[in-house]
GUVEX-202203 format. One record per atom (N, C-alpha, C): residue in one letter; x, y, z. Coordinates in steps of 0.1 Angstrom, whole numbers. Example, Ala and Ser with C-alpha at 12.3 -4.5 7.8 and 13.67 -1.06 7.14 Angstrom:
2
[A, [132, -57, 78]];
[A, [123, -45, 78]];
[A, [132, -33, 78]];
[S, [128, -22, 71]];
[S, [137, -11, 71]];
[S, [129, 0, 79]];
This chain:
264
[M, [244, -215, -27]];
[M, [241, -201, -32]];
[M, [232, -195, -21]];
[R, [235, -183, -17]];
[R, [227, -176, -7]];
[R, [215, -169, -14]];
[I, [203, -171, -9]];
[I, [192, -164, -15]];
[I, [189, -152, -6]];
[I, [190, -140, -11]];
[I, [187, -128, -3]];
[I, [172, -126, -3]];
[T, [166, -126, 9]];
[T, [152, -123, 11]];
[T, [150, -111, 18]];
[S, [160, -105, 25]];
[S, [158, -92, 31]];
[S, [164, -81, 22]];
[I, [155, -73, 17]];
[I, [159, -63, 6]];
[I, [156, -49, 10]];
[P, [165, -40, 9]];
[P, [162, -26, 13]];
[P, [150, -21, 4]];
[A, [142, -13, 11]];
[A, [130, -9, 4]];
[A, [133, 0, -9]];
[I, [145, 7, -8]];
[I, [148, 16, -19]];
[I, [151, 8, -32]];
[T, [154, -5, -31]];
[T, [157, -13, -43]];
[T, [146, -20, -49]];
[I, [135, -22, -41]];
[I, [125, -31, -45]];
[I, [118, -27, -58]];
[A, [113, -15, -59]];
[A, [105, -11, -71]];
[A, [112, -13, -84]];
[G, [125, -9, -84]];
[G, [132, -10, -97]];
[G, [135, -24, -100]];
[L, [138, -33, -90]];
[L, [141, -47, -93]];
[L, [129, -54, -99]];
[V, [117, -51, -92]];
[V, [105, -59, -96]];
[V, [100, -54, -109]];
[L, [100, -41, -112]];
[L, [95, -36, -125]];
[L, [102, -42, -137]];
[T, [114, -46, -135]];
[T, [121, -52, -147]];
[T, [117, -66, -150]];
[V, [110, -72, -140]];
[V, [106, -86, -143]];
[V, [91, -88, -141]];
[A, [84, -77, -140]];
[A, [69, -78, -137]];
[A, [62, -86, -148]];
[A, [54, -95, -143]];
[A, [46, -104, -152]];
[A, [35, -96, -158]];
[H, [30, -101, -169]];
[H, [19, -94, -176]];
[H, [8, -104, -178]];
[A, [4, -111, -167]];
[A, [-6, -121, -168]];
[A, [-20, -115, -171]];
[Q, [-28, -122, -177]];
[Q, [-42, -118, -180]];
[Q, [-51, -121, -168]];
[N, [-62, -115, -167]];
[N, [-72, -118, -156]];
[N, [-75, -133, -157]];
[P, [-76, -139, -146]];
[P, [-80, -153, -146]];
[P, [-94, -156, -151]];
[A, [-95, -168, -157]];
[A, [-108, -172, -162]];
[A, [-118, -173, -150]];
[P, [-131, -171, -153]];
[P, [-141, -172, -142]];
[P, [-140, -186, -136]];
[S, [-142, -186, -123]];
[S, [-141, -199, -115]];
[S, [-154, -201, -107]];
[A, [-153, -210, -98]];
[A, [-165, -214, -90]];
[A, [-170, -202, -82]];
[P, [-182, -202, -78]];
[P, [-188, -191, -70]];
[P, [-180, -189, -57]];
[A, [-180, -177, -52]];
[A, [-173, -174, -40]];
[A, [-181, -179, -28]];
[P, [-174, -183, -17]];
[P, [-181, -186, -5]];
[P, [-186, -173, 1]];
[K, [-197, -174, 8]];
[K, [-203, -162, 14]];
[K, [-195, -157, 26]];
[R, [-194, -144, 27]];
[R, [-188, -137, 38]];
[R, [-174, -143, 42]];
[D, [-166, -146, 32]];
[D, [-153, -152, 35]];
[D, [-143, -147, 25]];
[L, [-132, -141, 31]];
[L, [-121, -136, 23]];
[L, [-108, -144, 26]];
[S, [-109, -154, 34]];
[S, [-97, -161, 39]];
[S, [-90, -167, 27]];
[G, [-76, -168, 29]];
[G, [-67, -174, 19]];
[G, [-56, -165, 16]];
[F, [-47, -169, 7]];
[F, [-36, -161, 2]];
[F, [-40, -155, -11]];
[W, [-37, -142, -12]];
[W, [-41, -134, -24]];
[W, [-29, -126, -29]];
[T, [-29, -124, -42]];
[T, [-18, -115, -48]];
[T, [-24, -109, -60]];
[P, [-19, -97, -64]];
[P, [-23, -91, -77]];
[P, [-22, -100, -89]];
[V, [-31, -100, -97]];
[V, [-31, -107, -110]];
[V, [-19, -102, -118]];
[R, [-17, -89, -119]];
[R, [-6, -83, -126]];
[R, [3, -77, -116]];
[V, [15, -82, -115]];
[V, [24, -78, -104]];
[V, [26, -63, -104]];
[G, [27, -57, -115]];
[G, [30, -42, -116]];
[G, [19, -34, -110]];
[D, [6, -39, -110]];
[D, [-5, -31, -104]];
[D, [-3, -28, -89]];
[G, [4, -37, -82]];
[G, [5, -35, -68]];
[G, [18, -28, -64]];
[I, [27, -26, -73]];
[I, [41, -21, -69]];
[I, [40, -6, -66]];
[G, [33, 2, -74]];
[G, [31, 16, -71]];
[G, [44, 24, -70]];
[A, [54, 21, -78]];
[A, [67, 28, -77]];
[A, [65, 43, -79]];
[N, [56, 47, -88]];
[N, [53, 61, -91]];
[N, [39, 65, -88]];
[G, [35, 60, -76]];
[G, [21, 63, -72]];
[G, [12, 51, -74]];
[P, [0, 50, -68]];
[P, [-9, 39, -69]];
[P, [-15, 38, -83]];
[M, [-21, 26, -85]];
[M, [-26, 22, -98]];
[M, [-35, 32, -104]];
[S, [-44, 38, -97]];
[S, [-54, 47, -102]];
[S, [-51, 62, -101]];
[M, [-39, 65, -96]];
[M, [-35, 79, -94]];
[M, [-20, 80, -96]];
[R, [-15, 75, -107]];
[R, [0, 76, -110]];
[R, [5, 90, -109]];
[A, [17, 92, -104]];
[A, [24, 104, -104]];
[A, [31, 106, -117]];
[D, [24, 109, -128]];
[D, [30, 110, -141]];
[D, [28, 123, -148]];
[G, [23, 133, -140]];
[G, [20, 146, -146]];
[G, [7, 148, -152]];
[K, [-1, 137, -153]];
[K, [-14, 137, -158]];
[K, [-25, 134, -148]];
[H, [-21, 128, -137]];
[H, [-30, 124, -127]];
[H, [-25, 130, -114]];
[E, [-32, 140, -108]];
[E, [-29, 146, -95]];
[E, [-41, 147, -87]];
[P, [-40, 143, -74]];
[P, [-51, 145, -65]];
[P, [-54, 159, -63]];
[P, [-66, 163, -58]];
[P, [-71, 177, -57]];
[P, [-65, 183, -44]];
[Y, [-53, 188, -44]];
[Y, [-47, 193, -32]];
[Y, [-54, 206, -28]];
[T, [-55, 208, -14]];
[T, [-57, 221, -9]];
[T, [-44, 228, -8]];
[P, [-44, 241, -5]];
[P, [-31, 248, -4]];
[P, [-22, 242, 7]];
[A, [-28, 238, 18]];
[A, [-20, 231, 28]];
[A, [-14, 218, 23]];
[G, [-22, 210, 16]];
[G, [-18, 198, 10]];
[G, [-6, 199, 1]];
[K, [-8, 209, -8]];
[K, [3, 212, -18]];
[K, [16, 216, -11]];
[E, [15, 224, -1]];
[E, [26, 228, 7]];
[E, [33, 216, 13]];
[A, [26, 207, 19]];
[A, [31, 195, 25]];
[A, [38, 187, 15]];
[F, [31, 185, 3]];
[F, [37, 177, -7]];
[F, [51, 182, -12]];
[L, [52, 195, -13]];
[L, [64, 200, -18]];
[L, [76, 199, -8]];
[K, [73, 197, 4]];
[K, [83, 195, 14]];
[K, [89, 180, 13]];
[H, [82, 172, 7]];
[H, [87, 158, 6]];
[H, [96, 157, -7]];
[K, [106, 149, -5]];
[K, [116, 147, -16]];
[K, [117, 132, -20]];
[P, [108, 128, -28]];
[P, [108, 114, -32]];
[P, [118, 111, -43]];
[S, [122, 98, -45]];
[S, [131, 94, -56]];
[S, [123, 89, -67]];
[N, [109, 91, -67]];
[N, [100, 87, -78]];
[N, [90, 98, -79]];
[G, [84, 98, -91]];
[G, [73, 107, -93]];
[G, [76, 121, -99]];
[T, [67, 130, -99]];
[T, [69, 143, -107]];
[T, [79, 152, -100]];
[T, [82, 150, -87]];
[T, [91, 159, -80]];
[T, [103, 151, -75]];
[E, [107, 140, -82]];
[E, [118, 132, -78]];
[E, [131, 139, -78]];
[V, [139, 135, -69]];
[V, [153, 140, -67]];
[V, [162, 128, -68]];
[G, [175, 131, -68]];
[G, [185, 121, -68]];
[G, [185, 113, -55]];
[P, [190, 100, -55]];
[P, [189, 92, -43]];
[P, [196, 97, -31]];
[G, [206, 105, -33]];
[G, [213, 111, -21]];
[G, [206, 123, -15]];
[E, [195, 128, -21]];
[E, [188, 140, -17]];
[E, [174, 136, -11]];
[E, [169, 125, -13]];
[E, [155, 122, -9]];
[E, [153, 120, 6]];
[N, [141, 123, 11]];
[N, [138, 122, 25]];
[N, [127, 112, 27]];
[N, [126, 102, 19]];
[N, [115, 92, 20]];
[N, [116, 85, 34]];
[P, [107, 86, 43]];
[P, [108, 79, 56]];
[P, [109, 64, 55]];
[G, [102, 58, 45]];
[G, [103, 44, 43]];
[G, [117, 39, 39]];
[H, [125, 47, 33]];
[H, [138, 43, 29]];
[H, [148, 44, 41]];
[A, [143, 51, 52]];
[A, [151, 51, 64]];
[A, [146, 40, 74]];
[C, [137, 31, 68]];
[C, [132, 20, 76]];
[C, [122, 24, 87]];
[D, [116, 36, 85]];
[D, [104, 39, 93]];
[D, [93, 30, 88]];
[P, [83, 28, 96]];
[P, [71, 20, 91]];
[P, [65, 27, 79]];
[L, [61, 19, 69]];
[L, [55, 25, 58]];
[L, [42, 32, 62]];
[G, [35, 26, 71]];
[G, [22, 31, 75]];
[G, [11, 28, 65]];
[F, [-1, 31, 70]];
[F, [-13, 29, 62]];
[F, [-19, 42, 57]];
[P, [-23, 43, 44]];
[P, [-26, 33, 35]];
[P, [-14, 30, 25]];
[R, [-2, 35, 28]];
[R, [9, 33, 19]];
[R, [12, 18, 17]];
[N, [9, 9, 27]];
[N, [12, -5, 25]];
[N, [2, -11, 15]];
[D, [-10, -4, 12]];
[D, [-19, -8, 1]];
[D, [-14, -2, -12]];
[L, [-9, 10, -11]];
[L, [-6, 18, -24]];
[L, [8, 16, -29]];
[F, [17, 9, -21]];
[F, [31, 7, -26]];
[F, [35, -7, -21]];
[E, [40, -15, -30]];
[E, [44, -29, -27]];
[E, [33, -38, -22]];
[L, [22, -37, -28]];
[L, [11, -46, -25]];
[L, [14, -59, -32]];
[R, [18, -69, -24]];
[R, [22, -82, -30]];
[R, [13, -93, -24]];
[A, [18, -104, -20]];
[A, [10, -114, -14]];
[A, [5, -110, -1]];
[E, [-7, -114, 2]];
[E, [-14, -111, 15]];
[E, [-21, -124, 19]];
[Q, [-21, -126, 32]];
[Q, [-29, -137, 38]];
[Q, [-41, -131, 46]];
[F, [-53, -135, 43]];
[F, [-65, -130, 50]];
[F, [-69, -142, 60]];
[M, [-70, -138, 72]];
[M, [-74, -148, 83]];
[M, [-87, -142, 90]];
[Q, [-98, -149, 91]];
[Q, [-110, -144, 97]];
[Q, [-113, -152, 110]];
[S, [-119, -144, 119]];
[S, [-125, -149, 131]];
[S, [-139, -143, 133]];
[P, [-147, -147, 142]];
[P, [-160, -141, 144]];
[P, [-159, -126, 147]];
[T, [-148, -121, 152]];
[T, [-147, -107, 156]];
[T, [-138, -98, 148]];
[Q, [-129, -104, 139]];
[Q, [-120, -96, 132]];
[Q, [-115, -103, 119]];
[L, [-110, -94, 110]];
[L, [-102, -99, 99]];
[L, [-88, -95, 101]];
[V, [-79, -104, 100]];
[V, [-64, -101, 101]];
[V, [-58, -103, 88]];
[I, [-50, -93, 83]];
[I, [-43, -93, 71]];
[I, [-28, -94, 73]];
[L, [-22, -104, 68]];
[L, [-7, -105, 69]];
[L, [-1, -102, 56]];
[Y, [8, -92, 56]];
[Y, [14, -87, 43]];
[Y, [28, -93, 41]];
[Q, [31, -97, 29]];
[Q, [44, -101, 26]];
[Q, [54, -90, 27]];
[Y, [52, -79, 21]];
[Y, [62, -68, 21]];
[Y, [62, -62, 35]];
[D, [74, -62, 41]];
[D, [77, -56, 54]];
[D, [72, -65, 65]];
[R, [66, -77, 62]];
[R, [62, -86, 72]];
[R, [53, -80, 83]];
[L, [43, -73, 79]];
[L, [34, -66, 88]];
[L, [20, -72, 88]];
[W, [12, -67, 98]];
[W, [-2, -72, 98]];
[W, [-11, -61, 102]];
[R, [-24, -63, 99]];
[R, [-34, -53, 104]];
[R, [-46, -61, 110]];
[N, [-51, -56, 120]];
[N, [-63, -61, 127]];
[N, [-75, -52, 123]];
[I, [-85, -58, 116]];
[I, [-97, -51, 112]];
[I, [-109, -57, 120]];
[W, [-114, -49, 129]];
[W, [-125, -53, 138]];
[W, [-138, -54, 131]];
[S, [-145, -65, 132]];
[S, [-158, -67, 125]];
[S, [-169, -71, 135]];
[D, [-167, -67, 148]];
[D, [-176, -70, 159]];
[D, [-187, -59, 161]];
[G, [-188, -50, 152]];
[G, [-198, -40, 153]];
[G, [-194, -27, 160]];
[R, [-181, -26, 165]];
[R, [-177, -14, 171]];
[R, [-175, -3, 162]];
[A, [-176, 9, 167]];
[A, [-173, 21, 158]];
[A, [-159, 25, 159]];
[L, [-155, 34, 149]];
[L, [-141, 39, 150]];
[L, [-140, 49, 162]];
[P, [-129, 50, 168]];
[P, [-127, 59, 179]];
[P, [-128, 74, 174]];
[N, [-134, 82, 183]];
[N, [-136, 96, 179]];
[N, [-124, 105, 179]];
[D, [-115, 102, 189]];
[D, [-103, 110, 190]];
[D, [-91, 101, 193]];
[P, [-87, 93, 184]];
[P, [-77, 82, 187]];
[P, [-63, 88, 188]];
[D, [-55, 81, 196]];
[D, [-41, 84, 195]];
[D, [-36, 79, 182]];
[P, [-27, 86, 175]];
[P, [-23, 81, 162]];
[P, [-15, 69, 162]];
[R, [-17, 60, 152]];
[R, [-9, 48, 150]];
[R, [-4, 48, 135]];
[W, [7, 41, 133]];
[W, [12, 40, 119]];
[W, [2, 34, 110]];
[Y, [-6, 24, 115]];
[Y, [-15, 17, 106]];
[Y, [-30, 20, 111]];
[G, [-32, 30, 119]];
[G, [-45, 34, 122]];
[G, [-54, 24, 130]];
[Y, [-67, 28, 131]];
[Y, [-77, 19, 137]];
[Y, [-87, 15, 126]];
[S, [-90, 3, 124]];
[S, [-98, -2, 113]];
[S, [-110, -10, 118]];
[V, [-122, -7, 112]];
[V, [-134, -15, 115]];
[V, [-140, -19, 101]];
[G, [-146, -30, 101]];
[G, [-152, -35, 88]];
[G, [-166, -41, 90]];
[K, [-173, -41, 79]];
[K, [-186, -47, 80]];
[K, [-190, -52, 66]];
[W, [-198, -62, 65]];
[W, [-202, -68, 52]];
[W, [-214, -60, 47]];
[A, [-212, -54, 35]];
[A, [-222, -47, 27]];
[A, [-232, -57, 21]];
[D, [-227, -68, 17]];
[D, [-234, -79, 12]];
[D, [-226, -92, 14]];
[D, [-230, -103, 9]];
[D, [-224, -116, 12]];
[D, [-210, -117, 6]];
[Y, [-206, -108, -3]];
[Y, [-194, -108, -10]];
[Y, [-185, -95, -10]];
[T, [-190, -86, -2]];
[T, [-184, -73, -2]];
[T, [-181, -68, 12]];
[F, [-169, -67, 16]];
[F, [-165, -63, 29]];
[F, [-159, -49, 29]];
[M, [-165, -39, 36]];
[M, [-161, -25, 36]];
[M, [-153, -22, 49]];
[V, [-142, -15, 47]];
[V, [-133, -12, 59]];
[V, [-131, 3, 60]];
[D, [-133, 9, 71]];
[D, [-130, 23, 74]];
[D, [-119, 24, 84]];
[T, [-109, 33, 81]];
[T, [-97, 35, 90]];
[T, [-95, 49, 93]];
[N, [-92, 52, 106]];
[N, [-88, 66, 109]];
[N, [-77, 65, 119]];
[G, [-73, 76, 125]];
[G, [-62, 76, 135]];
[G, [-49, 73, 130]];
[I, [-46, 77, 118]];
[I, [-33, 74, 111]];
[I, [-22, 84, 114]];
[D, [-11, 80, 118]];
[D, [1, 89, 121]];
[D, [5, 96, 109]];
[D, [5, 110, 110]];
[D, [7, 118, 98]];
[D, [22, 119, 94]];
[R, [31, 112, 101]];
[R, [45, 111, 97]];
[R, [47, 103, 84]];
[S, [38, 94, 81]];
[S, [39, 85, 70]];
[S, [35, 92, 57]];
[W, [40, 87, 46]];
[W, [36, 92, 33]];
[W, [24, 84, 28]];
[L, [16, 89, 19]];
[L, [5, 82, 13]];
[L, [11, 71, 3]];
[D, [21, 75, -5]];
[D, [26, 67, -15]];
[D, [40, 69, -18]];
[N, [46, 63, -28]];
[N, [60, 63, -31]];
[N, [64, 76, -38]];
[S, [54, 84, -43]];
[S, [57, 96, -50]];
[S, [57, 108, -40]];
[G, [56, 106, -27]];
[G, [57, 117, -17]];
[G, [44, 124, -14]];
[R, [32, 119, -18]];
[R, [20, 125, -15]];
[R, [17, 124, 0]];
[P, [13, 135, 6]];
[P, [11, 136, 21]];
[P, [-3, 132, 25]];
[H, [-4, 131, 38]];
[H, [-18, 131, 44]];
[H, [-17, 137, 58]];
[S, [-28, 142, 62]];
[S, [-29, 149, 75]];
[S, [-34, 139, 86]];
[D, [-35, 145, 98]];
[D, [-41, 136, 109]];
[D, [-56, 135, 108]];
[E, [-62, 141, 98]];
[E, [-77, 140, 96]];
[E, [-80, 130, 86]];
[I, [-71, 123, 80]];
[I, [-74, 113, 69]];
[I, [-83, 102, 74]];
[K, [-92, 98, 65]];
[K, [-100, 86, 67]];
[K, [-98, 78, 54]];
[V, [-97, 65, 55]];
[V, [-95, 57, 43]];
[V, [-106, 46, 43]];
[Q, [-111, 44, 31]];
[Q, [-121, 33, 29]];
[Q, [-116, 23, 20]];
[E, [-116, 11, 24]];
[E, [-112, -1, 15]];
[E, [-125, -9, 12]];
[I, [-126, -14, 0]];
[I, [-136, -23, -4]];
[I, [-130, -36, -9]];
[F, [-133, -47, -3]];
[F, [-129, -60, -7]];
[F, [-141, -67, -13]];
[H, [-141, -69, -26]];
[H, [-152, -76, -32]];
[H, [-148, -89, -38]];
[R, [-153, -100, -33]];
[R, [-149, -113, -38]];
[R, [-158, -117, -50]];
[V, [-152, -117, -61]];
[V, [-160, -119, -74]];
[V, [-164, -134, -75]];
[S, [-154, -142, -72]];
[S, [-156, -157, -74]];
[S, [-147, -164, -64]];
[R, [-146, -177, -64]];
[R, [-138, -184, -55]];
[R, [-123, -179, -57]];
[D, [-119, -177, -69]];
[D, [-105, -174, -72]];
[D, [-102, -159, -75]];
[Q, [-111, -151, -74]];
[Q, [-109, -137, -78]];
[Q, [-115, -127, -67]];
[M, [-107, -116, -65]];
[M, [-112, -106, -56]];
[M, [-108, -92, -61]];
[E, [-115, -82, -59]];
[E, [-112, -68, -63]];
[E, [-110, -60, -50]];
[I, [-100, -51, -50]];
[I, [-97, -42, -39]];
[I, [-97, -28, -44]];
[S, [-105, -19, -37]];
[S, [-105, -5, -40]];
[S, [-101, 3, -28]];
[V, [-95, 14, -30]];
[V, [-91, 23, -18]];
[V, [-94, 37, -21]];
[K, [-101, 44, -12]];
[K, [-105, 58, -14]];
[K, [-99, 66, -2]];
[I, [-94, 78, -6]];
[I, [-88, 87, 4]];
[I, [-97, 99, 7]];
[D, [-100, 102, 19]];
[D, [-108, 113, 23]];
[D, [-100, 121, 34]];
[D, [-94, 132, 30]];
[D, [-86, 140, 39]];
[D, [-88, 155, 36]];
[P, [-99, 161, 43]];
[P, [-103, 174, 39]];
[P, [-93, 185, 42]];
[K, [-83, 182, 51]];
[K, [-72, 192, 53]];
[K, [-63, 193, 42]];
[F, [-60, 182, 35]];
[F, [-50, 182, 24]];
[F, [-55, 180, 11]];
[Y, [-68, 176, 9]];
[Y, [-74, 173, -4]];
[Y, [-88, 179, -4]];
[A, [-91, 186, -15]];
[A, [-104, 193, -16]];
[A, [-116, 184, -17]];
[Q, [-114, 172, -21]];
[Q, [-124, 162, -22]];
[Q, [-118, 148, -21]];
[P, [-126, 138, -18]];
[P, [-121, 124, -17]];
[P, [-117, 120, -31]];
[W, [-107, 111, -32]];
[W, [-102, 106, -44]];
[W, [-99, 91, -43]];
[V, [-99, 84, -55]];
[V, [-97, 70, -55]];
[V, [-83, 67, -59]];
[A, [-76, 60, -50]];
[A, [-62, 56, -52]];
[A, [-60, 43, -60]];
[I, [-69, 34, -56]];
[I, [-69, 21, -63]];
[I, [-84, 18, -66]];
[D, [-86, 15, -79]];
[D, [-100, 12, -84]];
[D, [-100, -3, -89]];
[K, [-104, -11, -80]];
[K, [-107, -25, -83]];
[K, [-94, -32, -89]];
[I, [-83, -32, -81]];
[I, [-72, -40, -85]];
[I, [-76, -55, -84]];
[Q, [-72, -62, -94]];
[Q, [-76, -76, -95]];
[Q, [-66, -85, -87]];
[M, [-72, -93, -79]];
[M, [-64, -102, -70]];
[M, [-68, -117, -74]];
[K, [-58, -125, -73]];
[K, [-61, -140, -75]];
[K, [-57, -148, -62]];
[L, [-65, -159, -61]];
[L, [-63, -167, -49]];
[L, [-51, -176, -52]];
[L, [-42, -177, -42]];
[L, [-30, -186, -43]];
[L, [-33, -199, -36]];
[P, [-25, -210, -38]];
[P, [-27, -222, -31]];
[P, [-26, -221, -16]];
[P, [-33, -229, -9]];
[P, [-33, -228, 6]];
[P, [-20, -231, 13]];
[N, [-11, -237, 6]];
[N, [3, -240, 11]];
[N, [13, -230, 7]];
[T, [9, -218, 2]];
[T, [18, -207, -2]];
[T, [27, -203, 10]];
[D, [39, -202, 8]];
[D, [49, -197, 18]];
[D, [54, -184, 14]];
[M, [49, -173, 20]];
[M, [53, -160, 16]];
[M, [67, -157, 20]];
[I, [75, -151, 10]];
[I, [89, -149, 12]];
[I, [91, -137, 22]];
[E, [102, -136, 27]];
[E, [106, -125, 37]];
[E, [111, -113, 29]];
[M, [104, -102, 31]];
[M, [108, -89, 25]];
[M, [109, -78, 35]];
[L, [120, -74, 39]];
[L, [122, -64, 50]];
[L, [130, -52, 46]];
[C, [128, -41, 53]];
[C, [137, -30, 52]];
[C, [148, -32, 63]];
[V, [160, -34, 59]];
[V, [171, -37, 68]];
[V, [181, -26, 68]];
[P, [183, -19, 79]];
[P, [192, -7, 79]];
[P, [206, -10, 74]];
[S, [212, -22, 78]];
[S, [225, -25, 74]];
[S, [226, -27, 59]];
[E, [216, -33, 53]];
[E, [216, -35, 38]];
[E, [213, -22, 31]];
[L, [205, -13, 37]];
[L, [203, 0, 31]];
[L, [216, 8, 31]];
[A, [223, 7, 42]];
[A, [236, 15, 43]];
[A, [246, 10, 32]];
[E, [246, -3, 30]];
[E, [255, -9, 20]];
[E, [250, -4, 6]];
[Y, [237, -4, 4]];
[Y, [232, 1, -9]];
[Y, [236, 16, -11]];
[N, [234, 24, -1]];
[N, [238, 38, -2]];
[N, [253, 40, -5]];
[K, [261, 32, 2]];
[K, [275, 33, 0]];
[K, [279, 30, -14]];
[K, [273, 21, -21]];
[K, [276, 17, -34]];
[K, [270, 25, -45]];
[H, [257, 30, -42]];
[H, [250, 37, -53]];
[H, [245, 51, -49]];
[A, [239, 53, -38]];
[A, [232, 65, -35]];
[A, [241, 77, -31]];
[N, [252, 74, -24]];
[N, [260, 85, -18]];
[N, [272, 88, -27]];
[L, [270, 89, -39]];
[L, [281, 92, -48]];
[L, [281, 106, -53]];
[G, [272, 114, -47]];
[G, [272, 128, -51]];
[G, [267, 131, -65]];
[I, [259, 121, -70]];
[I, [254, 122, -83]];
[I, [239, 126, -82]];
[T, [235, 137, -88]];
[T, [221, 142, -88]];
[T, [215, 141, -102]];
[K, [203, 136, -102]];
[K, [196, 135, -115]];
[K, [194, 149, -121]];
[S, [197, 150, -134]];
[S, [194, 162, -141]];
[S, [179, 164, -143]];
[K, [175, 176, -143]];
[K, [161, 178, -146]];
[K, [158, 181, -160]];
């Protein structure tokens, strides 16, 4: 039997939500090691990291909307997602991730946050992500963020320890072609993102993500507020999950390009 591990991004959210586990938060465990996030981590509740209709703390459900500026609202309405309050039929959407463009940051935190491996050195934290098999380098050698960086899909990140168990990361220089989340929320080239990684115990960690983009949002807002992560065994083998153009084309042939539009 062939096990398919390369899955078009357009199919992931629906497939996983049908089988999402509803695990409870793990019981308290041994104290956390100081200034150490290394290991394999995954959300305690799978659905918290999927973000099919927006991130955990700002769902696109008509009740939770970030504080758009006029420019931000205009940019948002140009996006045609297949999820969220402005969703369209699959043949009409213009989600760049479904065309296999890089998801970009912070969308890789706000959509399909699955297993991650944290690897530390004296000068940086490297995060390896299961979804889309990507990685980020977060410098912890005391350097500052660049003042006028050339844009990158995943930006420039620097981090520092606020205390022995809390690592704070700031990111700028993010390419504005990417979306913030799966519901089509935009960001500008002025966006700055702050992540907080707080290791509660040996087996538990909390991740928070705050968006600060004065061009598109009237004030900073929290996209993820303390998503609960659990430590996986050290021999964890993360599966391959990729956006594959040929598989996406096959999916569209069977499902998306049938001329069927969702009724409003």
